[in-house]
C-alpha positions as a Markdown table, in Angstrom:
| # | Residue | x | y | z |
|---|---|---|---|---|
| 1 | Unk | -0.2 | -0.1 | 0.0 |
| 2 | Unk | 2.7 | 2.4 | 0.7 |
| 3 | Unk | 5.0 | 1.5 | -2.4 |
| 4 | Unk | 1.6 | 2.7 | -4.1 |
| 5 | Unk | 1.1 | 5.6 | -2.7 |
| 6 | Unk | 4.9 | 6.7 | -3.2 |
| 7 | Unk | 4.5 | 5.9 | -6.9 |
| 8 | Unk | 1.3 | 7.8 | -7.3 |
| 9 | Unk | 3.3 | 10.6 | -5.5 |
| 10 | Unk | 6.3 | 10.4 | -8.1 |
| 11 | Unk | 4.1 | 9.9 | -11.0 |
| 12 | Unk | 2.3 | 13.3 | -10.3 |
| 13 | Unk | 5.6 | 15.1 | -9.0 |
| 14 | Unk | 6.9 | 14.1 | -12.5 |
| 15 | Unk | 3.5 | 15.3 | -14.3 |
| 16 | Unk | 4.1 | 18.4 | -12.5 |
| 17 | Unk | 7.4 | 19.1 | -13.5 |
| 18 | Unk | 6.8 | 18.5 | -17.1 |
| 19 | Unk | 3.8 | 20.7 | -17.3 |
| 20 | Unk | 6.1 | 23.4 | -15.8 |
| 21 | Unk | 8.6 | 22.9 | -18.1 |
| 22 | Unk | 6.2 | 23.1 | -20.7 |
| 23 | Unk | 4.8 | 26.3 | -19.3 |
| 24 | Unk | 8.3 | 28.0 | -19.1 |
| 25 | Unk | 9.3 | 27.0 | -22.8 |
| 26 | Unk | 9.7 | 29.9 | -24.9 |
| 27 | Unk | 7.5 | 30.6 | -27.7 |
| 28 | Unk | 8.7 | 31.1 | -31.3 |
| 29 | Unk | 11.6 | 33.8 | -31.3 |
| 30 | Unk | 10.1 | 36.8 | -33.3 |
| 31 | Unk | 11.8 | 38.1 | -36.2 |
| 32 | Unk | 15.3 | 39.9 | -35.5 |
| 33 | Unk | 15.6 | 37.9 | -32.2 |
| 34 | Unk | 17.5 | 35.0 | -33.2 |
| 35 | Unk | 20.7 | 36.7 | -33.9 |
| 36 | Unk | 20.0 | 38.1 | -37.7 |
| 37 | Unk | 18.4 | 41.4 | -38.7 |
| 38 | Unk | 15.1 | 39.9 | -39.2 |
| 39 | Unk | 15.5 | 39.6 | -43.2 |
| 40 | Unk | 17.4 | 36.4 | -43.6 |
| 41 | Unk | 20.8 | 37.8 | -45.1 |
| 42 | Unk | 24.2 | 39.8 | -44.3 |
| 43 | Unk | 23.9 | 43.6 | -44.2 |
| 44 | Unk | 25.8 | 43.4 | -47.6 |
| 45 | Unk | 23.5 | 41.5 | -49.5 |
| 46 | Unk | 20.1 | 43.2 | -48.0 |
| 47 | Unk | 21.9 | 46.8 | -48.9 |
| 48 | Unk | 22.6 | 45.4 | -52.5 |
| 49 | Unk | 19.0 | 44.1 | -52.7 |
| 50 | Unk | 17.7 | 47.0 | -51.5 |
| 51 | Unk | 19.7 | 49.3 | -53.8 |
| 52 | Unk | 18.8 | 47.2 | -56.9 |
| 53 | Unk | 15.3 | 46.9 | -56.2 |
| 54 | Unk | 14.6 | 50.7 | -55.5 |
| 55 | Unk | 16.3 | 51.4 | -58.8 |
| 56 | Unk | 14.6 | 48.8 | -60.5 |
| 57 | Unk | 11.4 | 50.3 | -59.2 |
| 58 | Unk | 12.2 | 53.9 | -60.0 |
| 59 | Unk | 13.1 | 53.2 | -63.4 |
| 60 | Unk | 10.1 | 51.0 | -63.9 |
| 61 | Unk | 7.4 | 54.1 | -62.7 |
| 62 | Unk | 9.6 | 56.5 | -65.0 |
| 63 | Unk | 9.1 | 54.1 | -67.8 |
| 64 | Unk | 5.8 | 54.1 | -67.1 |
| 65 | Unk | 5.5 | 57.7 | -67.1 |
| 66 | Unk | 7.6 | 57.9 | -70.0 |
| 67 | Unk | 5.0 | 55.8 | -71.9 |
| 68 | Unk | 2.1 | 57.8 | -70.6 |
| 69 | Unk | 3.5 | 61.0 | -72.0 |
| 70 | Unk | 4.3 | 59.1 | -75.3 |
| 71 | Unk | 0.4 | 58.1 | -76.0 |
| 72 | Unk | -0.4 | 61.8 | -75.2 |
| 73 | Unk | 2.1 | 63.2 | -77.6 |
| 74 | Unk | 0.8 | 60.8 | -80.1 |
| 75 | Unk | -2.6 | 61.8 | -79.4 |
| 76 | Unk | -1.5 | 65.4 | -80.0 |
| 77 | Unk | 0.2 | 65.0 | -83.1 |
| 78 | Unk | -2.8 | 63.0 | -84.6 |
| 79 | Unk | -4.8 | 66.1 | -83.5 |
| 80 | Unk | -2.6 | 68.4 | -85.1 |
| 81 | Unk | -2.2 | 66.5 | -88.4 |
| 82 | Unk | -6.0 | 66.6 | -88.7 |
| 83 | Unk | -5.9 | 70.6 | -88.2 |
| 84 | Unk | -3.1 | 71.0 | -90.7 |
| 85 | Unk | -5.0 | 69.8 | -93.6 |
| 86 | Unk | -7.7 | 72.3 | -93.7 |
| 87 | Unk | -5.4 | 75.1 | -92.8 |
| 88 | Unk | -3.0 | 74.3 | -95.6 |
| 89 | Unk | -6.4 | 74.3 | -97.8 |
| 90 | Unk | -7.1 | 77.9 | -96.7 |
| 91 | Unk | -3.7 | 79.3 | -97.7 |
| 92 | Unk | -3.8 | 77.4 | -100.7 |
| 93 | Unk | -6.9 | 79.0 | -101.5 |
| 94 | Unk | -5.8 | 82.4 | -100.8 |
| 95 | Unk | -2.9 | 81.7 | -102.9 |
| 96 | Unk | -4.9 | 80.5 | -106.0 |
| 97 | Unk | -7.1 | 83.5 | -105.7 |
| 98 | Unk | -4.5 | 86.0 | -105.8 |
| 99 | Unk | -3.1 | 84.7 | -108.9 |
| 100 | Unk | -6.4 | 84.3 | -110.5 |
| 101 | Unk | -7.5 | 87.8 | -110.0 |
| 102 | Unk | -4.3 | 89.5 | -108.7 |
| 103 | Unk | -3.7 | 91.0 | -105.0 |
| 104 | Unk | -5.4 | 94.0 | -104.2 |
| 105 | Unk | -3.2 | 96.8 | -103.3 |
| 106 | Unk | -3.2 | 100.3 | -102.6 |
| 107 | Unk | -2.6 | 101.2 | -106.0 |
| 108 | Unk | -5.4 | 99.0 | -107.7 |
| 109 | Unk | -7.8 | 100.4 | -105.0 |
| 110 | Unk | -7.3 | 103.9 | -106.2 |
| 111 | Unk | -7.6 | 103.5 | -109.5 |
| 112 | Unk | -10.5 | 101.3 | -109.5 |
| 113 | Unk | -12.7 | 103.8 | -106.9 |
| 114 | Unk | -15.1 | 106.1 | -108.0 |
| 115 | Unk | -15.0 | 108.7 | -105.3 |
| 116 | Unk | -13.2 | 109.2 | -102.2 |
| 117 | Unk | -15.6 | 107.7 | -100.4 |
| 118 | Unk | -15.3 | 104.5 | -102.6 |
| 119 | Unk | -11.6 | 104.6 | -102.1 |
| 120 | Unk | -11.6 | 104.5 | -98.2 |
| 121 | Unk | -14.1 | 101.8 | -98.4 |
| 122 | Unk | -11.9 | 99.7 | -100.7 |
| 123 | Unk | -8.7 | 100.9 | -98.4 |
| 124 | Unk | -10.7 | 99.0 | -95.4 |
| 125 | Unk | -11.9 | 96.3 | -97.4 |
| 126 | Unk | -8.1 | 95.7 | -98.1 |
| 127 | Unk | -6.8 | 96.1 | -94.5 |
| 128 | Unk | -9.6 | 93.4 | -93.2 |
| 129 | Unk | -8.4 | 90.7 | -96.2 |
| 130 | Unk | -4.8 | 91.5 | -95.2 |
| 131 | Unk | -5.5 | 90.9 | -91.4 |
| 132 | Unk | -7.4 | 87.9 | -92.2 |
| 133 | Unk | -4.9 | 86.2 | -94.7 |
| 134 | Unk | -2.1 | 86.8 | -92.2 |
| 135 | Unk | -4.2 | 85.1 | -89.5 |
| 136 | Unk | -4.6 | 82.1 | -91.6 |
| 137 | Unk | -0.9 | 81.9 | -92.7 |
| 138 | Unk | 0.2 | 82.3 | -89.1 |
| 139 | Unk | -2.1 | 79.5 | -87.9 |
| 140 | Unk | -1.0 | 77.4 | -90.5 |
| 141 | Unk | 2.9 | 78.4 | -89.2 |
| 142 | Unk | 2.1 | 77.7 | -85.3 |
| 143 | Unk | 0.6 | 74.2 | -86.2 |
| 144 | Unk | 3.3 | 73.0 | -88.2 |
| 145 | Unk | 5.6 | 74.1 | -85.5 |
| 146 | Unk | 3.8 | 72.4 | -83.2 |
| 147 | Unk | 3.8 | 69.2 | -84.8 |
| 148 | Unk | 7.4 | 69.5 | -85.3 |
| 149 | Unk | 7.8 | 69.8 | -81.6 |
| 150 | Unk | 5.6 | 66.8 | -80.8 |
| 151 | Unk | 7.5 | 64.6 | -82.9 |
| 152 | Unk | 10.5 | 65.8 | -81.3 |
| 153 | Unk | 9.1 | 65.1 | -77.8 |
| 154 | Unk | 8.2 | 61.6 | -78.9 |
| 155 | Unk | 11.9 | 60.9 | -80.0 |
| 156 | Unk | 13.0 | 62.1 | -76.7 |
| 157 | Unk | 10.5 | 60.3 | -74.8 |
| 158 | Unk | 11.6 | 56.9 | -76.8 |
| 159 | Unk | 15.2 | 57.8 | -76.0 |
| 160 | Unk | 14.1 | 58.3 | -72.5 |
| 161 | Unk | 12.6 | 54.3 | -72.2 |
| 162 | Unk | 15.5 | 52.8 | -73.7 |
| 163 | Unk | 17.5 | 54.5 | -71.1 |
| 164 | Unk | 15.0 | 53.2 | -68.4 |
| 165 | Unk | 14.7 | 49.4 | -69.8 |
| 166 | Unk | 18.8 | 49.5 | -69.9 |
| 167 | Unk | 18.9 | 50.9 | -66.2 |
| 168 | Unk | 15.9 | 48.2 | -65.2 |
| 169 | Unk | 18.0 | 45.2 | -67.0 |
| 170 | Unk | 21.6 | 46.5 | -65.1 |
| 171 | Unk | 19.5 | 46.5 | -61.7 |
| 172 | Unk | 18.1 | 43.2 | -62.3 |
| 173 | Unk | 21.8 | 41.8 | -63.1 |
| 174 | Unk | 22.6 | 43.6 | -60.0 |
| 175 | Unk | 20.0 | 41.7 | -57.8 |
| 176 | Unk | 20.6 | 38.4 | -59.4 |
| 177 | Unk | 24.2 | 38.8 | -59.0 |
| 178 | Unk | 24.0 | 39.5 | -54.9 |
| 179 | Unk | 21.8 | 36.7 | -54.6 |
| 180 | Unk | 24.1 | 34.2 | -56.3 |
| 181 | Unk | 27.0 | 35.3 | -54.6 |
| 182 | Unk | 25.4 | 34.6 | -51.2 |
| 183 | Unk | 24.5 | 30.9 | -52.8 |
| 184 | Unk | 20.7 | 32.1 | -53.3 |
| 185 | Unk | 18.7 | 33.2 | -55.7 |
| 186 | Unk | 17.9 | 30.0 | -58.0 |
| 187 | Unk | 14.4 | 29.9 | -59.8 |
| 188 | Unk | 11.8 | 29.3 | -57.2 |
| 189 | Unk | 8.3 | 29.5 | -58.9 |
| 190 | Unk | 5.5 | 27.4 | -56.9 |
| 191 | Unk | 1.9 | 26.0 | -58.1 |
| 192 | Unk | 0.4 | 28.8 | -55.5 |
| 193 | Unk | 2.0 | 31.8 | -57.3 |
| 194 | Unk | -0.9 | 34.1 | -58.2 |
| 195 | Unk | -2.9 | 34.1 | -55.1 |
| 196 | Unk | -6.0 | 36.6 | -55.1 |
| 197 | Unk | -6.5 | 39.4 | -57.0 |
| 198 | Unk | -7.5 | 41.7 | -54.3 |
| 199 | Unk | -6.7 | 45.3 | -56.0 |
| 200 | Unk | -5.3 | 48.1 | -53.6 |
| 201 | Unk | -5.7 | 51.9 | -53.9 |
| 202 | Unk | -2.4 | 53.3 | -55.2 |
| 203 | Unk | -0.1 | 55.0 | -52.8 |
| 204 | Unk | -0.3 | 59.1 | -53.6 |
| 205 | Unk | 0.8 | 60.3 | -50.5 |
| 206 | Unk | 4.3 | 62.0 | -49.6 |
| 207 | Unk | 7.4 | 61.0 | -48.1 |
| 208 | Unk | 7.3 | 61.9 | -44.5 |
| 209 | Unk | 7.3 | 59.9 | -41.6 |
| 210 | Unk | 4.1 | 58.8 | -39.1 |
| 211 | Unk | 3.7 | 56.7 | -35.8 |
| 212 | Unk | 4.1 | 53.0 | -36.3 |
| 213 | Unk | 1.0 | 51.9 | -34.9 |
| 214 | Unk | 2.4 | 48.4 | -34.5 |
| 215 | Unk | 5.2 | 49.8 | -32.2 |
| 216 | Unk | 6.8 | 52.7 | -30.5 |
| 217 | Unk | 8.7 | 53.5 | -33.8 |
| 218 | Unk | 8.1 | 55.8 | -37.2 |
| 219 | Unk | 7.4 | 54.5 | -40.1 |
| 220 | Unk | 7.0 | 55.9 | -43.8 |
| 221 | Unk | 3.6 | 57.0 | -45.0 |
| 222 | Unk | 4.0 | 54.6 | -48.1 |
| 223 | Unk | 4.6 | 51.7 | -45.6 |
| 224 | Unk | 1.6 | 52.7 | -43.5 |
| 225 | Unk | -0.8 | 53.1 | -46.5 |
| 226 | Unk | 0.5 | 49.3 | -47.9 |
| 227 | Unk | -0.2 | 47.9 | -44.2 |
| 228 | Unk | -3.6 | 49.6 | -44.2 |
| 229 | Unk | -4.9 | 48.4 | -47.9 |
| 230 | Unk | -3.8 | 44.8 | -46.7 |
| 231 | Unk | -5.8 | 45.0 | -43.5 |
| 232 | Unk | -8.6 | 46.3 | -45.5 |
| 233 | Unk | -8.5 | 43.8 | -48.0 |
| 234 | Unk | -8.8 | 41.1 | -44.8 |
| 235 | Unk | -5.5 | 40.5 | -44.0 |
| 236 | Unk | -5.8 | 41.0 | -40.3 |
| 237 | Unk | -3.4 | 39.1 | -38.4 |
| 238 | Unk | -0.9 | 40.2 | -36.1 |
| 239 | Unk | 1.8 | 42.3 | -37.5 |
| 240 | Unk | 5.1 | 44.3 | -36.6 |
| 241 | Unk | 6.8 | 46.7 | -38.7 |
| 242 | Unk | 9.3 | 49.3 | -37.0 |
| 243 | Unk | 12.3 | 47.9 | -35.0 |
| 244 | Unk | 16.2 | 48.5 | -34.2 |
| 245 | Unk | 18.6 | 46.5 | -36.0 |
| 246 | Unk | 21.9 | 46.7 | -37.8 |
| 247 | Unk | 20.9 | 46.7 | -41.7 |
| 248 | Unk | 17.5 | 46.1 | -43.6 |
| 249 | Unk | 14.3 | 48.4 | -43.8 |
| 250 | Unk | 12.9 | 47.9 | -40.4 |
| 251 | Unk | 14.7 | 50.6 | -38.5 |
| 252 | Unk | 14.1 | 52.9 | -41.7 |
| 253 | Unk | 10.3 | 52.3 | -41.1 |
| 254 | Unk | 10.0 | 50.9 | -44.8 |
| 255 | Unk | 9.5 | 47.2 | -43.8 |
| 256 | Unk | 6.6 | 45.2 | -41.9 |
| 257 | Unk | 6.2 | 41.5 | -41.0 |
| 258 | Unk | 2.8 | 39.8 | -41.0 |
| 259 | Unk | 2.4 | 36.8 | -39.0 |
| 260 | Unk | 1.0 | 33.9 | -40.8 |
| 261 | Unk | -0.5 | 32.6 | -37.7 |
| 262 | Unk | -3.7 | 34.9 | -36.3 |
| 263 | Unk | -2.0 | 35.0 | -32.7 |
| 264 | Unk | 1.3 | 36.2 | -33.7 |
| 265 | Unk | 4.9 | 34.4 | -34.9 |
| 266 | Unk | 4.7 | 30.8 | -34.4 |
| 267 | Unk | 6.1 | 27.9 | -35.7 |
| 268 | Unk | 6.8 | 26.7 | -39.4 |
| 269 | Unk | 3.0 | 27.9 | -40.8 |
| 270 | Unk | 0.9 | 25.1 | -42.2 |
| 271 | Unk | -2.9 | 24.8 | -43.2 |
| 272 | Unk | -4.6 | 27.7 | -43.4 |
| 273 | Unk | -1.9 | 29.5 | -41.9 |
| 274 | Unk | 0.5 | 28.8 | -44.7 |
| 275 | Unk | -2.4 | 29.4 | -47.3 |
| 276 | Unk | -2.8 | 32.8 | -45.5 |
| 277 | Unk | 0.8 | 33.9 | -46.2 |
| 278 | Unk | 0.8 | 32.8 | -49.3 |
| 279 | Unk | -2.1 | 34.6 | -50.5 |
| 280 | Unk | -0.8 | 37.8 | -48.5 |
| 281 | Unk | 2.3 | 37.3 | -50.2 |
| 282 | Unk | 0.6 | 37.4 | -53.8 |
| 283 | Unk | -1.8 | 40.3 | -52.8 |
| 284 | Unk | 1.4 | 42.4 | -52.3 |
| 285 | Unk | 3.1 | 41.2 | -55.3 |
| 286 | Unk | 0.0 | 41.9 | -57.6 |
| 287 | Unk | -0.2 | 45.4 | -55.9 |
| 288 | Unk | 3.7 | 46.0 | -56.1 |
| 289 | Unk | 3.4 | 49.0 | -58.7 |
| 290 | Unk | 0.4 | 50.6 | -56.8 |
| 291 | Unk | 2.2 | 49.8 | -53.0 |
| 292 | Unk | 6.1 | 50.7 | -54.2 |
| 293 | Unk | 6.9 | 47.1 | -53.1 |
| 294 | Unk | 10.8 | 46.4 | -53.0 |
| 295 | Unk | 10.6 | 42.7 | -52.2 |
| 296 | Unk | 8.9 | 40.2 | -50.3 |
| 297 | Unk | 9.8 | 37.3 | -48.5 |
| 298 | Unk | 7.9 | 34.1 | -47.4 |
| 299 | Unk | 8.8 | 30.6 | -46.9 |
| 300 | Unk | 12.4 | 30.6 | -47.7 |
| 301 | Unk | 11.9 | 32.7 | -51.3 |
| 302 | Unk | 12.0 | 36.2 | -51.9 |
| 303 | Unk | 10.2 | 38.0 | -54.7 |
| 304 | Unk | 11.9 | 40.7 | -56.7 |
| 305 | Unk | 10.3 | 43.2 | -58.7 |
| 306 | Unk | 13.1 | 42.7 | -61.6 |
| 307 | Unk | 13.3 | 39.1 | -61.3 |
| 308 | Unk | 10.0 | 37.2 | -59.6 |
| 309 | Unk | 10.4 | 34.3 | -57.0 |
| 310 | Unk | 13.8 | 33.2 | -56.2 |
| 311 | Unk | 15.2 | 30.8 | -53.7 |
| 312 | Unk | 16.0 | 32.8 | -50.2 |
| 313 | Unk | 17.1 | 30.6 | -47.2 |
| 314 | Unk | 19.8 | 32.6 | -45.5 |
| 315 | Unk | 18.7 | 32.4 | -41.9 |
| 316 | Unk | 19.3 | 30.4 | -39.0 |
| 317 | Unk | 17.3 | 27.8 | -39.6 |
| 318 | Unk | 14.4 | 28.9 | -37.1 |
| 319 | Unk | 10.6 | 29.8 | -38.3 |
| 320 | Unk | 11.4 | 33.3 | -38.1 |
| 321 | Unk | 14.8 | 34.0 | -39.9 |
| 322 | Unk | 13.8 | 31.7 | -42.7 |
| 323 | Unk | 10.4 | 33.4 | -43.1 |
| 324 | Unk | 8.2 | 30.3 | -42.6 |
| 325 | Unk | 5.9 | 32.0 | -39.9 |
| 326 | Unk | 5.5 | 35.8 | -41.4 |
| 327 | Unk | 5.6 | 37.7 | -44.5 |
| 328 | Unk | 7.9 | 40.3 | -45.1 |
| 329 | Unk | 7.6 | 43.4 | -47.0 |
| 330 | Unk | 9.7 | 45.9 | -47.7 |
| 331 | Unk | 8.8 | 49.4 | -49.8 |
| 332 | Unk | 10.7 | 52.0 | -51.5 |
């Protein structure tokens, strides 16, 4: 009987120890708490990716503006071409009339006048006709000048587009070269790429800083906009943006970490949590031009606007540094 009592007490004691151990076990570390800077790469790699992606996005935006300007100029040129024909016809008519009847001048007006009053009337008519003819010729000349200016402007926009395309290619090579040097960056598309097509509102704010609602720090207006747009689209899990670290966009207020689990940064995402993270990553990708996305990191992959998805496992092997429990977003 005594042995059974001792055994029961021992079992209860061991169970208590086990329970205490489980309660004391730390939760999964948050990004940035495992010795890296929360972006899964060296300072040099992150800086190169930041510079390359920003250069690519800036060139991409300049290219889009240039194409819009080209379309406007082309429409203007078409309008001027339409106006030119009747204006040229009006000038041709004046020339033909002068050739057939002779140009009405002061001397002819004087010789054909029957009286002083008639001469004054003819002189006034002469002045009126001259003013109208000058206006027609001037209008034609201005239209031709505008036409030539529009053609030159179109040529300039095309040269600008060629320059931006070259810059984009250079930045793409820079980003992929940095990843290759870090033994990462192989193409890594997956069947889940594409995700939802929720549309975000284009950022039209300034470059100033605002209070970060997820921390005590400050973030850019663009990042706040991206976070709020994602939340409005239904991505309402835990998010944390500003934090102090040695490199990357977080201390600059240009990056957020979006937890895959609703309660925070847990273990490796699976099931509905992984689906949530994949859809969120693709939400940012599908709206990258509207939000000014530099890169997205999710589940050992990094998405760059220049190159698409690339393999990216530069962390410490834990869910946070490997980005298997959260989506990292960086904006310009």
